[in-house]
DSSP file (Angstrom, degrees, kcal/mol; ACC not computed):
  #  RESIDUE AA STRUCTURE BP1 BP2  ACC     N-H-->O    O-->H-N    N-H-->O    O-->H-N    TCO  KAPPA ALPHA  PHI   PSI    X-CA   Y-CA   Z-CA
    1    1 A M              0   0    0      0, 0.0     2,-0.4     0, 0.0     0, 0.0   0.000 360.0 360.0 360.0 134.9  173.2  110.7   76.6
    2    2 A L        -     0   0    0     31,-0.0     2,-0.5    30,-0.0    30,-0.1  -0.686 360.0-151.3 -86.2 132.6  173.2  114.5   76.4
    3    3 A R        -     0   0    0     -2,-0.4    30,-2.4     0, 0.0    31,-0.3  -0.874  14.8-135.4-102.5 131.1  173.4  116.0   73.0
    4    4 A S  B     -A   32   0A   0     -2,-0.5    28,-0.2    28,-0.2    27,-0.1  -0.632  15.9-125.7 -95.4 151.1  175.0  119.4   72.9
    5    5 A T        -     0   0    0     26,-0.6    49,-0.1    -2,-0.2    -1,-0.1  -0.461  37.1 -88.2 -85.3 156.5  173.5  122.3   70.8
    6    6 A P        -     0   0    0      0, 0.0    48,-0.4     0, 0.0    -1,-0.1  -0.358  47.6-105.0 -57.7 153.2  175.4  124.2   68.2
    7    7 A P  S    S+     0   0    0      0, 0.0    47,-2.3     0, 0.0    48,-0.7   0.894  99.3   0.7 -51.8 -49.2  177.2  127.1   69.7
    8    8 A I  E     -B   53   0B   0     45,-0.3     2,-0.4    46,-0.1    45,-0.2  -0.997  64.1-174.8-143.4 144.6  174.8  129.7   68.4
    9    9 A R  E     -B   52   0B   0     43,-2.6    43,-2.1    -2,-0.3     2,-0.3  -0.953  17.3-145.6-142.2 113.2  171.7  129.3   66.3
   10   10 A K  E     -B   51   0B   0     -2,-0.4    41,-0.3    41,-0.2    40,-0.1  -0.667   9.7-157.2 -78.8 135.1  169.7  132.2   64.9
   11   11 A T        +     0   0    0     39,-1.9     2,-0.3    -2,-0.3    40,-0.2   0.203  68.9  39.0-105.0  18.7  166.0  131.2   64.9
   12   12 A T    >   -     0   0    0     38,-0.5     3,-1.2     1,-0.1    -1,-0.1  -0.935  66.6-135.1-159.7 141.3  164.8  133.6   62.3
   13   13 A D  T 3  S+     0   0    0     -2,-0.3     3,-0.4     1,-0.3    -1,-0.1   0.715 107.0  57.8 -63.6 -21.7  166.0  135.1   58.9
   14   14 A L  T >   +     0   0    0      1,-0.2     3,-1.7     2,-0.1    -1,-0.3   0.083  67.4 122.1-101.2  28.3  164.9  138.5   60.1
   15   15 A W  T <  S+     0   0    0     -3,-1.2    -1,-0.2     1,-0.3    -2,-0.1   0.766  73.8  46.0 -64.4 -25.6  167.0  138.6   63.2
   16   16 A D  T 3  S+     0   0    0     -3,-0.4    -1,-0.3     2,-0.1    -2,-0.1   0.327  89.5 106.0 -98.4   9.9  168.9  141.8   62.3
   17   17 A M  S <  S-     0   0    0     -3,-1.7     3,-0.1     1,-0.1    -3,-0.0  -0.579  83.7 -95.8 -80.4 152.9  165.8  143.7   61.3
   18   18 A P        -     0   0    0      0, 0.0     2,-0.3     0, 0.0    -1,-0.1  -0.365  45.2-102.8 -65.8 149.2  164.5  146.5   63.7
   19   19 A L        +     0   0    0      1,-0.2     6,-0.0    -3,-0.1     3,-0.0  -0.584  45.4 168.2 -66.9 126.6  161.7  145.3   66.0
   20   20 A T        +     0   0    0     -2,-0.3    -1,-0.2    -3,-0.1     2,-0.1   0.602  56.0  64.6-115.8 -25.0  158.4  146.5   64.8
   21   21 A G  S    S-     0   0    0      2,-0.1    -2,-0.0     1,-0.0     0, 0.0  -0.178  83.2-117.0 -89.2-177.7  156.1  144.5   66.9
   22   22 A S  S    S+     0   0    0     -2,-0.1     2,-0.2     2,-0.1    -1,-0.0   0.381  70.9 117.2-108.4   6.5  155.6  144.5   70.6
   23   23 A R  S    S-     0   0    0      1,-0.1     2,-0.1    24,-0.1    24,-0.1  -0.512  71.0-109.7 -80.2 142.5  156.7  140.9   71.4
   24   24 A V        -     0   0    0     22,-0.4    24,-3.0    -2,-0.2     2,-0.5  -0.468  28.4-135.2 -73.4 137.7  159.7  140.5   73.8
   25   25 A R  E     -c   48   0B   0     22,-0.2    45,-2.1    -2,-0.1    44,-1.5  -0.819  26.6-171.4 -90.6 126.1  162.9  139.2   72.0
   26   26 A L  E     -cd  49  70B   0     22,-3.6    24,-2.4    -2,-0.5    25,-0.9  -0.901  20.2-161.0-122.1 153.0  164.7  136.5   73.8
   27   27 A V  E     -cd  51  71B   0     43,-1.2    45,-2.4    -2,-0.3     2,-0.4  -0.994  20.0-153.6-123.9 138.0  168.0  134.7   73.4
   28   28 A L  E     -cd  52  72B   0     23,-1.9    25,-2.5    -2,-0.4     2,-0.4  -0.917   7.2-163.7-111.2 132.4  168.2  131.4   75.2
   29   29 A G  E     +cd  53  73B   0     43,-2.6    45,-2.0    -2,-0.4     2,-0.3  -0.983  28.8 127.9-123.6 130.4  171.4  129.6   76.5
   30   30 A D        -     0   0    0     23,-2.1   -25,-0.2    -2,-0.4    47,-0.1  -0.883  45.4-145.5-169.1 142.8  171.7  126.0   77.6
   31   31 A D  S    S+     0   0    0     45,-0.4     2,-0.7    -2,-0.3   -26,-0.6   0.641  84.4  86.7 -92.0 -15.0  174.2  123.2   76.5
   32   32 A N  B  >  -A    4   0A   0    -28,-0.2     4,-2.2     1,-0.2     5,-0.2  -0.787  64.0-164.8 -88.6 106.6  171.4  120.5   76.8
   33   33 A S  H  > S+     0   0    0    -30,-2.4     4,-2.0    -2,-0.7    -1,-0.2   0.806  85.8  53.6 -68.0 -25.5  169.6  120.5   73.4
   34   34 A D  H  > S+     0   0    0    -31,-0.3     4,-2.1     2,-0.2    -1,-0.2   0.916 111.3  43.8 -75.8 -43.5  166.6  118.7   74.6
   35   35 A L  H  > S+     0   0    0      1,-0.2     4,-2.2     2,-0.2    -2,-0.2   0.832 111.4  56.0 -75.9 -27.5  166.0  121.1   77.5
   36   36 A L  H  X S+     0   0    0     -4,-2.2     4,-2.5     2,-0.2    -2,-0.2   0.899 108.6  48.2 -62.1 -44.0  166.6  124.1   75.0
   37   37 A Q  H  X S+     0   0    0     -4,-2.0     4,-2.6     1,-0.2    -2,-0.2   0.924 110.2  50.6 -68.3 -39.4  163.9  122.7   72.8
   38   38 A E  H  X S+     0   0    0     -4,-2.1     4,-2.1     2,-0.2    -2,-0.2   0.888 111.6  48.1 -61.4 -42.2  161.6  122.3   75.7
   39   39 A T  H  X S+     0   0    0     -4,-2.2     4,-2.5     2,-0.2     5,-0.2   0.913 110.4  51.8 -65.3 -40.4  162.2  125.9   76.8
   40   40 A C  H  X S+     0   0    0     -4,-2.5     4,-2.7     1,-0.2    -2,-0.2   0.937 110.3  48.9 -59.7 -48.0  161.7  127.1   73.2
   41   41 A A  H  < S+     0   0    0     -4,-2.6     4,-0.5     1,-0.2    -1,-0.2   0.908 112.7  48.3 -49.5 -46.1  158.4  125.3   73.1
   42   42 A L  H  < S+     0   0    0     -4,-2.1     3,-0.2     1,-0.2    -2,-0.2   0.906 123.5  30.2 -69.8 -40.1  157.3  126.7   76.4
   43   43 A L  H >X S+     0   0    0     -4,-2.5     4,-1.9     1,-0.2     3,-1.1   0.635  97.3  85.1 -91.5 -16.7  158.3  130.3   75.5
   44   44 A G  T 3< S+     0   0    0     -4,-2.7    -1,-0.2     1,-0.3    -3,-0.1   0.736  85.8  56.1 -66.9 -25.9  157.7  130.4   71.7
   45   45 A R  T 34 S+     0   0    0     -4,-0.5    -1,-0.3    -3,-0.2    -2,-0.1   0.801 119.8  28.2 -78.0 -26.4  154.0  131.1   71.9
   46   46 A E  T <4 S+     0   0    0     -3,-1.1   -22,-0.4    -4,-0.2     2,-0.3   0.621 123.4  37.9-110.8 -17.2  154.4  134.4   74.0
   47   47 A F  S  < S-     0   0    0     -4,-1.9     2,-0.7   -24,-0.1   -22,-0.2  -0.898  76.3-111.7-135.9 161.7  157.8  135.6   72.9
   48   48 A D  E     - c   0  25B   0    -24,-3.0   -22,-3.6    -2,-0.3     2,-1.1  -0.856  25.5-156.5 -95.1 116.4  160.2  135.8   69.9
   49   49 A I  E     + c   0  26B   0     -2,-0.7   -22,-0.2   -24,-0.2     3,-0.1  -0.787  16.5 176.4 -89.8 101.4  163.1  133.5   70.4
   50   50 A V  E     -     0   0B   0    -24,-2.4   -39,-1.9    -2,-1.1   -38,-0.5   0.708  60.8  -5.6 -86.8 -16.6  165.6  135.2   68.1
   51   51 A A  E     -Bc  10  27B   0    -25,-0.9   -23,-1.9   -41,-0.3     2,-0.3  -0.979  52.3-148.0-163.2 159.1  168.6  132.8   68.9
   52   52 A T  E     -Bc   9  28B   0    -43,-2.1   -43,-2.6    -2,-0.3     2,-0.4  -0.934  16.0-155.3-125.4 156.3  169.7  129.9   71.1
   53   53 A A  E     -Bc   8  29B   0    -25,-2.5   -23,-2.1    -2,-0.3   -45,-0.3  -0.997  13.7-160.4-133.1 137.7  173.3  129.4   72.4
   54   54 A G  S    S+     0   0    0    -47,-2.3     2,-0.3   -48,-0.4   -49,-0.2   0.433  78.9  24.5 -97.1  -1.7  175.0  126.1   73.4
   55   55 A N  S  > S-     0   0    0    -48,-0.7     4,-1.6    22,-0.1    24,-0.2  -0.976  84.0-103.3-155.1 169.4  177.8  127.7   75.4
   56   56 A G  H  > S+     0   0    0     22,-2.1     4,-2.2    24,-0.5    23,-0.2   0.847 115.6  52.9 -67.5 -35.4  178.6  130.9   77.3
   57   57 A I  H  > S+     0   0    0     21,-0.3     4,-2.4     1,-0.2    -1,-0.2   0.964 109.4  47.8 -64.9 -48.7  180.8  132.4   74.7
   58   58 A A  H  > S+     0   0    0      1,-0.2     4,-2.1     2,-0.2    -1,-0.2   0.791 108.9  56.9 -60.8 -27.9  178.2  132.0   72.1
   59   59 A L  H  X S+     0   0    0     -4,-1.6     4,-2.4     2,-0.2    -1,-0.2   0.915 107.2  47.6 -59.3 -49.4  175.6  133.5   74.5
   60   60 A V  H  X S+     0   0    0     -4,-2.2     4,-2.1     1,-0.2    -2,-0.2   0.932 113.0  49.3 -61.0 -43.8  177.7  136.6   74.8
   61   61 A V  H  X S+     0   0    0     -4,-2.4     4,-2.2     2,-0.2    -2,-0.2   0.879 110.4  49.5 -54.9 -45.7  178.1  136.8   71.0
   62   62 A A  H  X S+     0   0    0     -4,-2.1     4,-2.5     2,-0.2     5,-0.3   0.884 111.1  50.2 -63.0 -42.1  174.4  136.4   70.4
   63   63 A A  H  X S+     0   0    0     -4,-2.4     4,-1.7     2,-0.2    -2,-0.2   0.891 112.4  47.2 -67.6 -36.6  173.6  139.2   73.0
   64   64 A Q  H  < S+     0   0    0     -4,-2.1    -2,-0.2     1,-0.2    -1,-0.2   0.936 118.6  40.0 -72.4 -40.0  176.1  141.5   71.3
   65   65 A E  H  < S+     0   0    0     -4,-2.2    -2,-0.2     1,-0.2    -1,-0.2   0.877 128.3  28.5 -73.4 -39.0  174.8  140.8   67.7
   66   66 A L  H  < S-     0   0    0     -4,-2.5    -3,-0.2    -5,-0.2    -2,-0.2   0.602  81.7-148.2-109.5 -14.3  171.1  140.7   68.5
   67   67 A K     <  -     0   0    0     -4,-1.7    -4,-0.1    -5,-0.3    28,-0.1   0.931  27.4-163.0  44.7  59.6  170.6  143.0   71.5
   68   68 A P        -     0   0    0      0, 0.0    28,-0.2     0, 0.0   -42,-0.2  -0.166  25.9-125.3 -70.0 172.1  167.6  141.0   72.8
   69   69 A D  S    S+     0   0    0    -44,-1.5     2,-0.3     1,-0.3    27,-0.2   0.845  91.9  10.8 -79.0 -37.2  165.2  142.3   75.4
   70   70 A V  E     -d   26   0B   0    -45,-2.1   -43,-1.2    26,-0.1     2,-0.4  -0.990  64.3-152.0-142.8 145.8  165.8  139.4   77.9
   71   71 A I  E     -de  27  98B   0     26,-2.0    28,-3.5    -2,-0.3     2,-0.5  -0.972   6.0-166.0-112.5 133.0  168.3  136.5   78.1
   72   72 A V  E     +de  28  99B   0    -45,-2.4   -43,-2.6    -2,-0.4     2,-0.4  -0.968  22.4 165.7-117.8 116.8  167.4  133.3   79.7
   73   73 A T  E     -de  29 100B   0     26,-2.6    28,-2.8    -2,-0.5   -43,-0.2  -0.958  34.6-124.6-138.2 154.1  170.4  131.0   80.5
   74   74 A D        -     0   0    0    -45,-2.0    28,-0.2    -2,-0.4     3,-0.1  -0.364  20.5-136.8 -75.2 165.9  171.6  128.0   82.4
   75   75 A I  S    S+     0   0    0     26,-0.2     7,-2.8     1,-0.2     2,-1.3   0.850  88.6  67.4 -90.9 -42.1  174.5  128.2   84.7
   76   76 A S        +     0   0    0      5,-0.2   -45,-0.4     6,-0.1    -1,-0.2  -0.656  68.4 136.9 -90.2  97.3  176.4  125.0   83.8
   77   77 A M        -     0   0    0     -2,-1.3     3,-0.2   -47,-0.1   -22,-0.1  -0.969  52.8-107.6-136.7 151.8  177.6  125.6   80.1
   78   78 A P  S    S+     0   0    0      0, 0.0     2,-2.2     0, 0.0   -22,-2.1  -0.242  95.9  19.6 -72.8 171.6  180.9  124.9   78.5
   79   79 A E  S    S+     0   0    0    -24,-0.2     2,-0.3   -23,-0.2   -24,-0.1  -0.089 136.0  14.1  60.9 -31.7  183.4  127.6   77.5
   80   80 A L  S    S-     0   0    0     -2,-2.2   -24,-0.5    -3,-0.2   -21,-0.1  -0.816  84.0-122.4-164.8 118.8  181.9  130.3   80.0
   81   81 A N     >  -     0   0    0     -2,-0.3     4,-2.8     1,-0.1     5,-0.3  -0.237  28.9-108.8 -67.8 158.6  179.5  129.5   82.7
   82   82 A G  H  > S+     0   0    0     -7,-2.8     4,-2.1     1,-0.2    -7,-0.2   0.808 116.4  53.4 -56.1 -31.6  176.1  131.3   82.7
   83   83 A I  H  > S+     0   0    0     -8,-0.3     4,-2.7     2,-0.2    -1,-0.2   0.966 114.5  42.2 -70.9 -50.2  176.9  133.6   85.7
   84   84 A E  H  > S+     0   0    0      1,-0.2     4,-2.2     2,-0.2    -2,-0.2   0.858 113.9  50.9 -64.5 -37.1  180.1  134.8   84.0
   85   85 A A  H  X S+     0   0    0     -4,-2.8     4,-2.6     2,-0.2     5,-0.2   0.927 111.0  51.3 -66.5 -44.0  178.4  135.1   80.6
   86   86 A S  H  X S+     0   0    0     -4,-2.1     4,-2.9    -5,-0.3     5,-0.3   0.953 109.1  50.0 -56.4 -52.3  175.6  137.2   82.4
   87   87 A R  H  X S+     0   0    0     -4,-2.7     4,-3.1     1,-0.2     5,-0.3   0.933 111.6  47.8 -53.4 -48.7  178.2  139.5   84.0
   88   88 A Q  H  X S+     0   0    0     -4,-2.2     4,-1.7     1,-0.2     6,-0.2   0.905 112.1  47.9 -68.0 -36.8  179.9  140.1   80.8
   89   89 A I  H  X>S+     0   0    0     -4,-2.6     5,-1.6     2,-0.2     4,-1.2   0.946 116.9  44.1 -66.9 -44.4  176.6  140.8   78.8
   90   90 A L  H ><5S+     0   0    0     -4,-2.9     3,-0.5    -5,-0.2    -2,-0.2   0.958 113.7  48.0 -70.7 -43.5  175.3  143.2   81.5
   91   91 A E  H 3<5S+     0   0    0     -4,-3.1    -1,-0.2    -5,-0.3    -2,-0.2   0.865 114.4  47.5 -64.5 -30.2  178.6  145.0   82.0
   92   92 A R  H 3<5S-     0   0    0     -4,-1.7    -1,-0.2    -5,-0.3    -2,-0.2   0.669 110.7-123.3 -81.0 -17.1  179.0  145.5   78.1
   93   93 A G  T <<5 +     0   0    0     -4,-1.2    -3,-0.2    -3,-0.5     3,-0.2   0.749  69.0 135.7  78.6  22.8  175.5  146.7   77.9
   94   94 A Y  S   <S-     0   0    0     -5,-1.6     2,-0.3     1,-0.3    -4,-0.1   0.830  83.9  -8.5 -65.2 -37.5  174.4  144.0   75.4
   95   95 A C        -     0   0    0     -6,-0.7    -1,-0.3   -28,-0.1    -2,-0.2  -0.939  56.3-152.4-159.7 145.2  171.1  143.3   77.3
   96   96 A D  S    S+     0   0    0     -2,-0.3     2,-0.4   -27,-0.2   -26,-0.1   0.316  79.2  69.5-107.7  10.8  170.1  144.7   80.7
   97   97 A K        +     0   0    0    -28,-0.2   -26,-2.0   -29,-0.2     2,-0.4  -0.869  55.7 166.7-132.4 102.9  167.8  141.7   81.6
   98   98 A V  E     -e   71   0B   0     -2,-0.4    21,-3.2    19,-0.3    22,-1.0  -0.955  12.6-168.3-117.6 127.6  169.2  138.4   82.3
   99   99 A L  E     -ef  72 120B   0    -28,-3.5   -26,-2.6    -2,-0.4     2,-0.4  -0.914  13.5-143.0-110.0 140.0  167.4  135.5   83.9
  100  100 A I  E     -ef  73 121B   0     20,-2.9    22,-3.2    -2,-0.4     2,-0.5  -0.857  11.9-170.2 -98.9 136.8  169.1  132.3   85.2
  101  101 A L  E     + f   0 122B   0    -28,-2.8     2,-0.3    -2,-0.4    22,-0.2  -0.917  29.4 144.2-126.5 106.3  167.2  129.0   84.7
  102  102 A S  E     - f   0 123B   0     20,-1.9    22,-2.3    -2,-0.5    23,-0.3  -0.851  59.3-134.5-139.1 164.8  168.9  126.3   86.6
  103  103 A V  S    S+     0   0    0     -2,-0.3     2,-0.6    20,-0.2    20,-0.1   0.446  78.7 108.5 -98.3  -0.8  168.5  123.1   88.7
  104  104 A M        +     0   0    0      1,-0.1    -2,-0.1     2,-0.0     2,-0.0  -0.636  40.5 174.8 -80.7 121.2  170.9  124.6   91.1
  105  105 A N        +     0   0    0     -2,-0.6    -1,-0.1     4,-0.0     3,-0.1  -0.408  31.4 136.4-117.6  54.0  169.3  125.7   94.5
  106  106 A N     >  -     0   0    0      1,-0.1     4,-2.9    -2,-0.0     5,-0.2  -0.909  51.8-143.7-109.4 124.4  172.5  126.6   96.3
  107  107 A P  H  > S+     0   0    0      0, 0.0     4,-2.8     0, 0.0     5,-0.2   0.860 101.8  51.9 -53.9 -41.0  172.5  129.8   98.3
  108  108 A E  H  > S+     0   0    0      2,-0.2     4,-2.0     1,-0.2     5,-0.1   0.912 112.9  45.4 -64.4 -43.8  176.1  130.6   97.4
  109  109 A I  H  > S+     0   0    0      2,-0.2     4,-2.2    -3,-0.2    -1,-0.2   0.926 113.5  49.3 -63.8 -50.5  175.4  130.2   93.6
  110  110 A I  H  X S+     0   0    0     -4,-2.9     4,-2.5     1,-0.2     5,-0.2   0.919 111.9  48.9 -62.8 -45.4  172.2  132.2   93.7
  111  111 A K  H  X S+     0   0    0     -4,-2.8     4,-2.0    -5,-0.2    -1,-0.2   0.885 111.1  49.8 -58.3 -40.9  174.0  135.0   95.6
  112  112 A S  H  X S+     0   0    0     -4,-2.0     4,-1.1     2,-0.2    -2,-0.2   0.886 111.3  50.3 -69.1 -40.4  176.9  135.0   93.1
  113  113 A A  H ><>S+     0   0    0     -4,-2.2     5,-1.4     1,-0.2     3,-0.8   0.935 111.6  45.9 -66.8 -45.4  174.3  135.2   90.2
  114  114 A F  H ><5S+     0   0    0     -4,-2.5     3,-1.1     1,-0.2    -1,-0.2   0.856 109.2  56.2 -71.1 -34.6  172.4  138.1   91.8
  115  115 A E  H 3<5S+     0   0    0     -4,-2.0    -1,-0.2     1,-0.2    -2,-0.2   0.749 100.1  60.8 -67.7 -20.6  175.8  139.9   92.5
  116  116 A A  T <<5S-     0   0    0     -4,-1.1    -1,-0.2    -3,-0.8    -2,-0.2   0.582 125.7-104.9 -82.9  -9.5  176.5  139.5   88.7
  117  117 A G  T < 5 +     0   0    0     -3,-1.1   -19,-0.3    -4,-0.4    -3,-0.2   0.478  60.1 162.9 108.3   2.2  173.4  141.7   88.1
  118  118 A I      < -     0   0    0     -5,-1.4   -19,-0.2     1,-0.1    -1,-0.2  -0.023  38.0-138.6 -57.5 162.3  170.7  139.2   87.0
  119  119 A A  S    S-     0   0    0    -21,-3.2    25,-1.5     1,-0.3     2,-0.3   0.583  74.2 -10.0 -99.5 -15.3  167.1  140.1   87.0
  120  120 A G  E     -fg  99 144B   0    -22,-1.0   -20,-2.9    23,-0.2     2,-0.5  -0.967  50.6-135.2-176.8 161.3  165.8  136.8   88.3
  121  121 A Y  E     -fg 100 145B   0     23,-2.5    25,-2.2    -2,-0.3     2,-0.4  -0.975  20.7-176.6-132.7 120.8  166.4  133.1   89.2
  122  122 A V  E     -f  101   0B   0    -22,-3.2   -20,-1.9    -2,-0.5     2,-0.2  -0.974  22.9-132.4-120.7 131.6  164.1  130.3   88.2
  123  123 A L  E >   -f  102   0B   0     -2,-0.4     3,-1.3   -22,-0.2     4,-0.3  -0.578  19.8-129.1 -75.0 142.5  164.5  126.7   89.1
  124  124 A K  G >  S+     0   0    0    -22,-2.3     3,-1.8     1,-0.3     4,-0.4   0.869 107.6  62.9 -58.9 -38.0  164.1  124.4   86.1
  125  125 A E  G 3  S+     0   0    0    -23,-0.3    -1,-0.3     1,-0.3     3,-0.2   0.765 110.5  40.4 -60.1 -24.2  161.6  122.3   88.1
  126  126 A N  G X> S+     0   0    0     -3,-1.3     4,-2.7     1,-0.1     3,-0.7   0.347  82.0 104.3-103.4   4.1  159.4  125.3   88.2
  127  127 A A  H <> S+     0   0    0     -3,-1.8     4,-2.0    -4,-0.3     5,-0.4   0.865  76.5  58.2 -62.3 -33.3  159.9  126.7   84.7
  128  128 A G  H 34 S+     0   0    0     -4,-0.4    -1,-0.2     1,-0.2     4,-0.2   0.912 118.8  31.6 -58.8 -42.3  156.4  125.5   83.5
  129  129 A E  H <4 S+     0   0    0     -3,-0.7     4,-0.2    -4,-0.1    -2,-0.2   0.749 134.9  21.5 -83.9 -31.3  154.7  127.6   86.3
  130  130 A E  H  X S+     0   0    0     -4,-2.7     4,-2.8    -7,-0.2    -3,-0.2   0.677  93.4  81.8-121.4 -15.8  157.1  130.5   86.6
  131  131 A L  H  X S+     0   0    0     -4,-2.0     4,-2.0    -5,-0.4     5,-0.2   0.899  97.2  48.2 -75.7 -37.1  159.5  131.3   83.6
  132  132 A V  H  > S+     0   0    0     -5,-0.4     4,-2.1     2,-0.2    -1,-0.2   0.937 115.2  46.1 -64.3 -47.8  156.8  133.3   81.5
  133  133 A H  H  > S+     0   0    0     -4,-0.2     4,-2.5     1,-0.2    -2,-0.2   0.912 111.9  52.5 -62.4 -41.5  155.9  135.4   84.7
  134  134 A A  H  X S+     0   0    0     -4,-2.8     4,-2.3     1,-0.2    -2,-0.2   0.904 108.2  49.0 -65.0 -35.3  159.6  135.9   85.4
  135  135 A I  H  X S+     0   0    0     -4,-2.0     4,-2.9     2,-0.2     5,-0.3   0.936 113.5  47.9 -67.0 -44.1  160.4  137.2   81.9
  136  136 A R  H  X S+     0   0    0     -4,-2.1     4,-1.9     2,-0.2    -2,-0.2   0.907 109.9  51.6 -66.1 -36.2  157.4  139.6   82.3
  137  137 A C  H  <>S+     0   0    0     -4,-2.5     5,-3.2     2,-0.2     4,-0.4   0.950 112.2  48.5 -62.4 -47.6  158.7  140.7   85.8
  138  138 A A  H ><5S+     0   0    0     -4,-2.3     3,-2.1     1,-0.2    -2,-0.2   0.958 108.9  51.1 -60.6 -49.8  162.2  141.3   84.2
  139  139 A V  H 3<5S+     0   0    0     -4,-2.9    -1,-0.2     1,-0.3    -2,-0.2   0.878 109.6  51.1 -57.9 -36.1  160.7  143.3   81.3
  140  140 A D  T 3<5S-     0   0    0     -4,-1.9    -1,-0.3    -5,-0.3    -2,-0.2   0.465 122.9-107.2 -73.3  -3.8  158.8  145.4   83.9
  141  141 A G  T < 5S+     0   0    0     -3,-2.1     2,-0.3    -4,-0.4    -3,-0.2   0.691  77.7 131.2  79.7  22.7  162.1  146.0   85.8
  142  142 A K      < -     0   0    0     -5,-3.2     2,-0.4    -6,-0.2    -1,-0.3  -0.714  56.7-121.4-100.8 154.3  161.2  143.7   88.7
  143  143 A T        -     0   0    0     -2,-0.3     2,-0.4    -3,-0.1   -23,-0.2  -0.783  24.4-160.4 -92.7 138.2  163.2  141.0   90.2
  144  144 A F  E     -g  120   0B   0    -25,-1.5   -23,-2.5    -2,-0.4     2,-0.4  -0.968  10.3-178.6-124.7 134.9  161.9  137.4   90.3
  145  145 A V  E     -g  121   0B   0     -2,-0.4   -23,-0.2   -25,-0.2     5,-0.1  -0.999  36.9-106.4-132.9 131.5  163.0  134.5   92.5
  146  146 A S    >>  -     0   0    0    -25,-2.2     4,-2.0    -2,-0.4     3,-0.9  -0.197  32.7-112.2 -61.1 147.5  161.5  131.0   92.2
  147  147 A A  H 3> S+     0   0    0      1,-0.2     4,-2.2     2,-0.2     5,-0.2   0.803 113.7  53.4 -54.3 -39.0  159.1  130.0   95.0
  148  148 A P  H 3> S+     0   0    0      0, 0.0     4,-2.2     0, 0.0    -1,-0.2   0.869 110.8  48.7 -65.4 -34.6  161.3  127.3   96.6
  149  149 A I  H <> S+     0   0    0     -3,-0.9     4,-2.6     2,-0.2    -2,-0.2   0.899 110.4  49.4 -69.4 -41.2  164.2  129.8   96.9
  150  150 A R  H  X S+     0   0    0     -4,-2.0     4,-2.0     1,-0.2    -1,-0.2   0.885 110.8  51.7 -70.1 -29.7  162.0  132.5   98.5
  151  151 A S  H  X S+     0   0    0     -4,-2.2     4,-2.2    -5,-0.2    -2,-0.2   0.939 110.3  48.7 -65.0 -44.9  160.7  129.8  100.9
  152  152 A D  H  X S+     0   0    0     -4,-2.2     4,-1.8     1,-0.2    -2,-0.2   0.876 110.3  50.6 -60.3 -37.9  164.3  128.9  101.8
  153  153 A L  H  X S+     0   0    0     -4,-2.6     4,-2.0     2,-0.2    -1,-0.2   0.878 109.1  51.6 -68.4 -37.3  165.2  132.6  102.3
  154  154 A K  H  X S+     0   0    0     -4,-2.0     4,-1.2     2,-0.2    -2,-0.2   0.918 109.4  49.9 -57.2 -47.2  162.2  133.1  104.6
  155  155 A R  H  < S+     0   0    0     -4,-2.2     3,-0.4     1,-0.2    -2,-0.2   0.881 111.7  48.1 -68.1 -37.5  163.2  130.1  106.7
  156  156 A R  H  < S+     0   0    0     -4,-1.8    -1,-0.2     1,-0.2    -2,-0.2   0.846 110.5  53.1 -65.1 -39.0  166.8  131.4  107.0
  157  157 A D  H  <        0   0    0     -4,-2.0    -1,-0.2     1,-0.2    -2,-0.2   0.701 360.0 360.0 -66.7 -28.4  165.5  134.8  107.9
  158  158 A S     <        0   0    0     -4,-1.2    -1,-0.2    -3,-0.4    -2,-0.2   0.441 360.0 360.0 -85.9 360.0  163.3  133.5  110.8
């Protein structure tokens, strides 16, 4: 049984203080609390996770309030899907680096996500190997695409 996360949870009492260190500040979005906890555990050693959001509207609100360096979000979330939430966040200037972390390896969905302006797309099955690198790529202004998706694109182009 899937447990949902609270709509938005600030992960530090200092969330509205100016950033004085050099660690990248993240907001994470996923409606699956177990996966959200796993993602926090994976990323927490290297990045400051300033909030988590359990739905797309809460993700937009967290981005507006916290102005993170990078947002990592799932696509399938209640209230507002991750692609539309990403589009709104990017268009409103709340954050300029959004990564999708999803199980979906569908070319139409991936194309739609990149058309929304995302900086990268990581498959959840590859998160352990790729997500930290994908975040670093986004911070450096580079685009990241998960290895299986790159392979699929190469096959289609040949």
